[in-house]
Structures are given as structure tokens and as C-alpha cells.
DODREN-862575 format. One record per residue (C-alpha): residue number from 1; x, y, z. Coordinates in steps of 0.2 Angstrom, whole numbers, m for minus. Example, Ala and Ser with C-alpha at 12.3 -4.5 7.8 and 13.67 -1.06 7.14 Angstrom:
# DODREN-862575
   nr     px     py     pz
    1     62    m22     39
    2     68     m5     36
END
This chain:
# DODREN-862575
   nr     px     py     pz
    1     31     m9     96
    2     35      7     86
    3     30     23     96
    4     16     30     86
    5      8     44     96
    6     17     58     88
    7     18     52     70
    8      7     62     58
    9     m1     55     42
   10      5     64     26
   11      6     62      8
   12     10     76     m6
   13     m7     83     m9
   14     m1     95    m22
   15    m16    106    m27
   16    m30     93    m23
   17    m40    103    m10
   18    m51     88     m6
   19    m36     77     m2
   20    m29     91      9
   21    m44     92     19
   22    m45     73     21
   23    m27     73     27
   24    m31     87     40
   25    m46     77     46
   26    m36     61     47
   27    m23     69     58
   28    m37     75     70
   29    m46     58     71
   30    m42     50     88
   31    m52     35     84
   32    m43     31     68
   33    m26     33     76
   34    m31     22     90
   35    m38      9     78
   36    m21      9     69
   37    m13      7     86
   38    m24     m8     90
   39    m20    m16     73
   40     m2    m14     77
   41     m4    m22     94
   42    m12    m37     86
   43      1    m38     72
   44     17    m35     81
   45     14    m39    100
   46      2    m53     98
   47      4    m61     80
   48     23    m58     80
   49     23    m51     62
   50     29    m34     55
   51     23    m17     58
   52      5    m14     52
   53      2      3     61
   54      4     21     55
   55     21     19     48
   56     15      5     36
   57      0     16     32
   58     10     31     27
   59     22     21     17
   60      8     12      7
   61     m1     29      5
   62     14     38     m2
   63     19     23    m14
   64      1     21    m20
   65     m1     39    m24
   66     16     40    m33
   67     11     25    m44
   68     m6     32    m47
   69      1     49    m53
   70     14     40    m64
   71      1     30    m72
   72    m10     46    m75
   73      5     54    m83
   74      5     40    m95
   75    m13     42    m99
   76    m19     26    m90
   77    m38     29    m86
   78    m43     29    m68
   79    m59     19    m64
   80    m68     33    m55
   81    m65     44    m70
   82    m69     31    m84
   83    m84     23    m76
   84    m91     37    m65
   85    m86     53    m74
   86    m77     60    m59
   87    m60     67    m58
   88    m41     63    m56
   89    m43     72    m39
   90    m56     60    m34
   91    m45     45    m39
   92    m32     52    m28
   93    m45     52    m14
   94    m50     34    m17
   95    m32     29    m17
   96    m26     38     m1
   97    m42     33      9
   98    m40     15      4
   99    m22     15      9
  100    m26     23     25
  101    m40     11     30
  102    m35     m5     22
  103    m28    m14     37
  104    m41     m8     50
  105    m48    m26     51
  106    m31    m31     59
  107    m38    m22     75
  108    m50    m37     75
  109    m39    m51     69
  110    m25    m54     57
  111    m33    m68     48
  112    m46    m62     35
  113    m42    m44     40
  114    m47    m38     22
  115    m65    m43     26
  116    m65    m36     43
  117    m58    m20     37
  118    m74    m16     26
  119    m87    m12     39
  120    m74     m1     49
  121    m68      8     33
  122    m86     11     27
  123    m90     20     43
  124    m74     29     45
  125    m73     35     26
  126    m91     42     27
  127    m85     53     42
  128    m70     59     34
  129    m79     63     18
  130    m94     72     26
  131    m97     89     18
  132    m84     86      5
  133    m95     77     m7
  134   m114     76     m9
  135   m122     59     m5
  136   m121     52    m23
  137   m102     56    m25
  138    m98     51     m8
  139   m106     34    m11
  140    m96     32    m27
  141    m80     36    m18
  142    m83     25     m3
  143    m88     10    m15
  144    m72     12    m25
  145    m62     13     m9
  146    m70     m2     m2
  147    m66    m12    m18
  148    m48     m7    m17
  149    m47    m13      1
  150    m55    m30     m2
  151    m44    m32    m17
  152    m28    m30     m8
  153    m27    m48     m4
  154    m14    m56    m16
  155    m27    m66    m26
  156    m41    m53    m25
  157    m46    m47    m43
  158    m44    m28    m45
  159    m57    m20    m56
  160    m49     m2    m55
  161    m31      6    m57
  162    m34     13    m40
  163    m36     m4    m32
  164    m21    m10    m41
  165     m9      3    m35
  166    m15      0    m17
  167    m12    m18    m19
  168      6    m17    m26
  169     10     m2    m14
  170      6    m14      1
  171     18    m27     m5
  172     32    m14     m8
  173     34    m10     11
  174     47    m23     12
  175     64    m16     16
  176     74    m22     31
  177     62    m33     39
  178     46    m24     34
  179     40    m39     24
  180     21    m41     22
  181     24    m60     23
  182     21    m65     40
  183     36    m72     49
  184     41    m75     67
  185     51    m61     74
  186     69    m67     78
  187     67    m83     67
  188     80    m90     56
  189     69    m98     42
  190     68    m92     24
  191     54    m79     29
  192     65    m71     42
  193     81    m71     32
  194     73    m65     16
  195     64    m51     25
  196     81    m44     30
  197     88    m45     13
  198     79    m31      5
  199     90    m15      6
  200     80     m3     m5
  201     65     m1    m17
  202     67     12    m31
  203     52     17    m41
  204     55     27    m57
  205     48     30    m75
  206     52     16    m86
  207     58     15   m104
  208     46      2   m111
  209     33      4    m97
  210     26     19    m87
  211     34     12    m71
  212     50      2    m67
  213     52     m4    m49
  214     70     m9    m44
  215     72    m20    m28
  216     90    m19    m21
  217     95    m34    m10
  218    110    m40     m1
  219    108    m58     m5
  220     98    m70    m15
  221     86    m74     m1
  222     77    m58     m5
  223     70    m67    m21
  224     59    m76     m9
  225     50    m60     m5
  226     48    m55    m23
  227     41    m72    m29
  228     30    m75    m14
  229     22    m58    m12
  230     27    m44    m24
  231     26    m55    m40
  232      9    m63    m35
  233      1    m46    m30
  234      7    m38    m46
  235      1    m52    m57
  236    m16    m51    m49
  237    m17    m32    m50
  238    m24    m21    m63
  239     m7    m12    m66
  240      3    m27    m71
  241      4    m22    m90
  242     11     m5    m85
  243     25    m11    m73
  244     42    m20    m74
  245     51    m26    m59
  246     70    m28    m58
  247     79    m35    m44
  248     98    m34    m41
  249    110    m42    m28
  250    123    m30    m23
  251    139    m33    m12
  252    136    m25      5
  253    153    m19      6
  254    158    m13    m11
  255    140    m10    m18
  256    144    m19    m34
  257    130    m27    m43
  258    133    m46    m42
  259    117    m52    m51
  260    102    m44    m59
  261     85    m52    m62
  262     69    m47    m71
  263     53    m52    m61
END
């Protein structure tokens, strides 16, 4: 299992003082870091699937926040802003907290972990938010965060942009064996082969959509990852109209583009 004790949780908080304080609290929270460790033991050591500890959490939080900010720049309305008259800073808090707490349920069991994450995340989020919001606003933030957590299952319906970016970000942690599709370590089936085929995931501003995601792979087996996880999650998210996904297969030696797909 990945050594996690010295890894710090971090995202670019910019000028969001609420988010800065939450990041500080997360990094001082021994219980939370231990729950991430327990989740990873269940995932890697016991279930034989890919990392679901703090490395995964950091990757998802950073991707989700990047997607959220790109959509905000394109004037896509955030759920907590549109429906609760709160701010973009609050949308960032919802997104980062959901990413940080979305897999806590794996510390209980991998199966149905989205549901098990809810009570754990509810308690932990209230601790992390104490004194930052009044009771009413904290309740809204926690409710929006819990929605994003339960909706990160591939077929869960996303009611908010915040939920959609967390869901898609979770699927995008897929490079070099980091697939979110469960596969047995060391196996030679399509799950294992495709998981090793993804070389890079590039996220950039699109020409016809606010976001373009380019997935670079070494062979066509990587398409299995896209069709069976990313495509399904994106199609069942709230951000599908704003995202285009391209995949290209490159020669490992010459880095020439051999094939290009639009997902």
C-alpha cells in the first residue's frame, strides 16, 4: 500500500479564505487521515483494487476544483449559488469537501460505499465547518456536499454542477493502473490491461464547449476504461453538455498519434 502518513491534502485555494481554513483543518485531522488509511487498506490490501486513499482524494479534489472553476468562467451556474443564493466560494467548499469525504465509506466496505460514506461525511463535515458558517449555511453546505457524495456512483443523478464535477473527477483518476474500475492486481484480463493503457489525462478549455478532456493511451485497450467508466459517469452527470472527451492512441516509442476518437 502507498505510504500515506506524510502526505498532505492540498488544493489551490486562491483567495477563498473559507477553503484555506478547511484545508488547514483537514491536515490537522488525525481521525480523517486514519479513515482514509482504513479505506485504502480495504481497497488495496483486502479487495485487491486500486488506491482509494489520500493520493486518490488529492487527485479528485484538484481535478474537481479545476473543472468547477472552468465552468464558472464560462458562466455556468453553481447549484448553491442559484438555489441557495450563496457564493462561488461556497461552491468550492462543497466541491472540495465532497471530494475529500466521498470514499470514507470504503473504510466500512467497498460495496455500496457511497451510502456508507454519508453518515461518516455528515459528522466529519460538521466538525470541519464549525465556526466558519452559521447553522443555516452550514446545513446547506453539508446537504449539498452529501448530494455530491451519493451521486458519484456512475448511475446516480446529479442535481448540481458541484456534484457533476466530483463524479467526473473521480473517474479521471485513471492513469497507469489507477483505474476506478475494480480489477484484480496482477491480472491479465481486459480490466487490468486497459488500466495500464492510460498514459495521461489533459484538461483544457474547449473551442465548442467550456471543457475538453484529452485521454492519451498507449493502446486501444484503454477505450474499455473510457466506455465503462468515464463515458458512463459523464453521461449521468450534470456537466455533460459542457464537456467533450477525446481519446488518442500514441506510439509509445515515437509518440506519434496513431488513432483519435471522440467519446
